C-alpha positions as CSV (number, residue, x, y, z in Angstrom):
1,X,26.9,8.5,51.9
2,X,25.4,8.6,48.4
3,X,21.7,9.6,48.3
4,X,20.6,7.7,45.3
5,X,17.0,9.1,45.4
6,X,18.3,12.7,44.9
7,X,20.6,11.6,42.1
8,X,17.8,9.9,40.3
9,X,15.5,12.9,40.7
10,X,18.3,15.1,39.3
11,X,18.9,12.7,36.4
12,X,15.1,12.7,35.6
13,X,14.9,16.5,35.6
14,X,18.0,16.6,33.3
15,X,16.5,14.0,31.0
16,X,13.2,16.0,30.7
17,X,15.1,19.3,29.9
18,X,17.3,17.5,27.3
19,X,14.1,15.8,25.8
20,X,12.5,19.3,25.5
21,X,15.5,20.6,23.5
22,X,15.5,17.4,21.4
23,X,11.8,17.9,20.6
24,X,12.4,21.5,19.5
25,X,15.2,20.2,17.2
26,X,13.0,17.4,15.9
27,X,10.3,19.9,15.0
28,X,12.8,21.9,12.9
29,X,14.3,18.8,11.3
30,X,11.3,16.7,10.5
31,X,8.7,19.3,9.8
32,X,10.8,21.8,7.9
33,X,14.2,20.4,6.7
34,X,13.3,16.7,6.1
35,X,9.5,16.6,5.4
36,X,8.1,13.2,4.6
37,X,9.5,11.2,2.9
38,X,13.0,12.7,2.8
39,X,14.0,11.7,6.3
40,X,13.6,8.0,5.3
41,X,14.8,8.5,1.7
42,X,18.2,10.2,2.5
43,X,18.8,9.2,6.1
44,X,17.8,12.2,8.2
45,X,16.2,10.0,10.8
46,X,19.3,8.0,11.4
47,X,21.5,11.1,11.8
48,X,19.0,12.7,14.1
49,X,18.7,9.6,16.3
50,X,22.4,9.3,16.5
51,X,22.9,12.9,17.6
52,X,19.9,13.1,20.0
53,X,20.4,9.6,21.3
54,X,23.9,10.5,22.5
55,X,22.6,13.7,24.0
56,X,19.8,12.0,25.8
57,X,22.0,9.3,27.2
58,X,25.1,11.1,28.1
59,X,23.7,14.3,29.6
60,X,21.4,12.6,32.2
61,X,24.1,10.0,33.0
62,X,26.5,12.7,33.8
63,X,23.9,14.1,36.2
64,X,23.9,10.7,37.9
65,X,27.6,11.1,38.4
66,X,28.1,14.7,39.3
67,X,25.0,15.6,41.3
68,X,25.5,15.6,45.1
69,X,23.3,17.6,47.4
70,X,26.3,18.2,49.7
71,X,28.0,20.3,47.1
72,X,27.7,24.0,47.3
73,X,25.2,25.8,45.0
74,X,28.2,27.5,43.3
75,X,29.8,24.1,42.7
76,X,26.6,22.6,41.3
77,X,26.1,25.6,39.0
78,X,29.6,25.3,37.7
79,X,29.3,21.6,37.1
80,X,26.0,21.9,35.3
81,X,27.2,24.9,33.3
82,X,30.0,22.7,31.9
83,X,27.6,19.8,31.2
84,X,25.2,22.2,29.5
85,X,27.9,23.7,27.3
86,X,29.1,20.2,26.3
87,X,25.5,19.0,25.5
88,X,24.4,22.1,23.6
89,X,27.7,22.1,21.6
90,X,27.1,18.5,20.7
91,X,23.4,19.2,19.7
92,X,24.4,22.3,17.7
93,X,27.1,20.3,15.9
94,X,24.6,17.6,15.1
95,X,22.1,20.1,13.8
96,X,24.8,21.6,11.6
97,X,25.6,18.2,10.2
98,X,21.9,17.7,9.4
99,X,21.8,21.2,7.9
100,X,24.4,20.2,5.3
101,X,22.6,16.9,4.6
102,X,19.1,18.3,4.2
103,X,17.4,18.3,0.9
104,X,17.1,21.8,-0.6
105,X,15.8,21.1,-4.1
106,X,13.9,18.4,-6.0
107,X,15.0,19.1,-9.5
108,X,13.5,17.7,-12.7
109,X,16.4,16.9,-15.0
110,X,16.0,15.2,-18.4
111,X,13.7,12.4,-17.4
112,X,13.7,12.1,-13.6
113,X,13.6,14.0,-10.4
114,X,16.9,14.6,-8.5
115,X,17.0,15.2,-4.8
116,X,19.7,17.8,-4.2
117,X,21.2,18.3,-0.7
118,X,22.7,21.4,0.7
119,X,26.3,20.1,0.7
120,X,26.1,19.3,-3.0
121,X,25.8,22.9,-4.0
122,X,29.0,24.9,-3.6
123,X,29.2,28.5,-2.7
124,X,30.8,29.1,-6.2
125,X,27.8,27.7,-7.9
126,X,25.4,29.7,-5.7
127,X,27.3,32.9,-6.7
128,X,26.9,32.0,-10.4
129,X,23.1,31.7,-10.1
130,X,21.3,33.8,-12.8
131,X,18.1,34.2,-10.9
132,X,18.2,35.8,-7.4
133,X,15.8,33.2,-5.9
134,X,18.5,30.5,-6.6
135,X,21.4,32.5,-5.2
136,X,20.9,31.1,-1.7
137,X,19.7,27.8,-0.3
138,X,16.1,27.5,0.8
139,X,15.7,27.1,4.5
140,X,12.0,26.1,4.7
141,X,12.3,22.7,3.0
142,X,13.1,21.3,-0.5
143,X,11.8,23.4,-3.4
144,X,10.7,22.1,-6.8
145,X,12.8,23.4,-9.7
146,X,13.6,22.4,-13.3
147,X,17.0,22.1,-14.9
148,X,17.6,23.6,-18.3
149,X,21.1,23.9,-19.9
150,X,21.4,26.4,-22.7
151,X,22.8,25.0,-26.0
152,X,25.9,27.3,-25.7
153,X,26.8,25.8,-22.2
154,X,26.3,22.1,-22.9
155,X,30.0,21.4,-23.3
156,X,30.7,23.1,-20.0
157,X,27.9,21.2,-18.3
158,X,29.2,17.9,-19.7
159,X,32.8,18.6,-18.5
160,X,31.6,19.6,-15.1
161,X,29.4,16.5,-14.8
162,X,32.3,14.2,-15.5
163,X,34.0,15.7,-12.4
164,X,30.8,15.1,-10.3
165,X,29.4,18.6,-10.5
166,X,26.1,17.7,-12.3
167,X,23.7,20.2,-13.8
168,X,21.2,19.8,-10.9
169,X,24.0,20.9,-8.5
170,X,24.3,24.2,-10.4
171,X,21.7,26.9,-9.7
172,X,22.7,28.8,-12.9
173,X,20.8,26.1,-14.8
174,X,17.7,26.3,-12.6
175,X,14.3,27.3,-14.0
176,X,10.8,27.2,-12.5
177,X,9.3,23.8,-12.2
178,X,6.2,25.0,-14.0
179,X,8.2,25.9,-17.1
180,X,9.2,22.2,-17.5
181,X,5.6,20.9,-17.5
182,X,5.5,19.8,-21.1
183,X,8.8,18.0,-20.7
184,X,7.6,16.3,-17.5
185,X,4.4,15.2,-19.2
186,X,6.3,13.8,-22.1
187,X,8.7,11.8,-19.8
188,X,6.1,10.6,-17.2
189,X,4.9,7.1,-17.7
190,X,1.6,5.3,-16.9
191,X,1.0,3.3,-13.8
192,X,0.0,0.4,-16.0
193,X,3.5,0.4,-17.6
194,X,5.0,0.5,-14.1
195,X,2.9,-2.4,-12.8
196,X,3.8,-4.5,-15.9
197,X,7.6,-3.8,-15.4
198,X,7.6,-4.1,-11.6
199,X,4.9,-6.6,-10.7
200,X,6.6,-7.3,-7.3
201,X,6.1,-3.7,-6.3
202,X,2.3,-3.8,-6.8
203,X,1.6,-3.4,-3.0
204,X,3.8,-0.3,-2.8
205,X,2.2,1.1,-6.0
206,X,-1.3,0.5,-4.6
207,X,-0.4,2.2,-1.3
208,X,1.1,5.2,-3.2
209,X,-2.0,5.5,-5.3
210,X,-4.2,5.6,-2.2
211,X,-1.9,8.3,-0.7
212,X,-2.1,10.4,-3.9
213,X,-5.7,11.4,-3.3
214,X,-6.5,12.2,-6.9
215,X,-8.3,10.3,-9.7
216,X,-6.2,7.4,-11.1
217,X,-6.4,8.8,-14.6
218,X,-4.4,11.8,-13.6
219,X,-1.5,9.8,-12.1
220,X,1.8,9.2,-13.8
221,X,5.2,8.3,-12.4
222,X,8.8,9.3,-12.6
223,X,12.1,7.9,-11.1
224,X,13.6,9.8,-8.2
225,X,17.4,9.7,-7.8
226,X,18.9,10.5,-4.4
227,X,22.1,9.8,-2.5
228,X,21.3,6.2,-1.7
229,X,19.7,5.2,-5.0
230,X,16.3,5.4,-6.6
231,X,12.7,5.8,-5.4
232,X,9.5,6.2,-7.5
233,X,7.3,9.3,-7.4
234,X,3.7,9.6,-8.5
235,X,2.8,12.9,-10.1
236,X,-0.4,14.7,-11.0
237,X,-0.2,15.0,-14.8
238,X,-2.2,18.2,-14.6
239,X,0.6,20.2,-12.9
240,X,3.4,17.7,-12.9
241,X,3.9,17.9,-9.1
242,X,4.6,15.0,-6.8
243,X,1.5,13.6,-5.0
244,X,3.0,10.4,-3.5
245,X,6.3,8.6,-3.1
246,X,7.1,4.9,-3.1
247,X,10.3,3.2,-1.8
248,X,11.4,1.1,-4.7
249,X,13.7,1.4,-7.7
250,X,11.5,1.6,-10.8
251,X,14.4,0.5,-13.2
């Protein structure tokens, strides 16, 4: 005879354990790897929900099937060890997928910011980095950098870009963000110009201005390019750093 009450209790316990593991993974992913707004911008939320949703659904459902109080302790331990291995393997695989998709750099290049993900920088390019701080990928969230191609390497940069290996995927061309401040100031445009060009985006611009938390006269904007298209970033003209992000294409 099936004792459903015991099965549902086992399922609930399994769900809570799985939820705890999922919460730990969420803290790593959304607080460190995909800080706001990158989870929305490049799809970290969807990937996480897919991975964790499967784990939360399948694990406890398996408990509903396999749990039986009439089984020996040894048999139950064996069953749940197999289930645990499958679940943890699936969760680790999902985290590795998210690790490759996470943003590692926000690079100022020419006239805009480029969001660069881990998978877009090859091991070969990391090995070619001139500065040691760019020879490995950051693990504590995306870092601001600048991109500067020496005159002697512009032909190489152009040829590589044609094949899809753009300058912002090549750490050998990375410089500090602060060193690009004058260029950033020269390319950043006023909010008035943006509102005139994109009047339909006025509510998003106003919301971003409120989020910025600095005097309006210090705010300028730049385009942000990422895997899915373009966003708009508001920057503080004093230091050139992002202060708010808006989900619309400024072009």
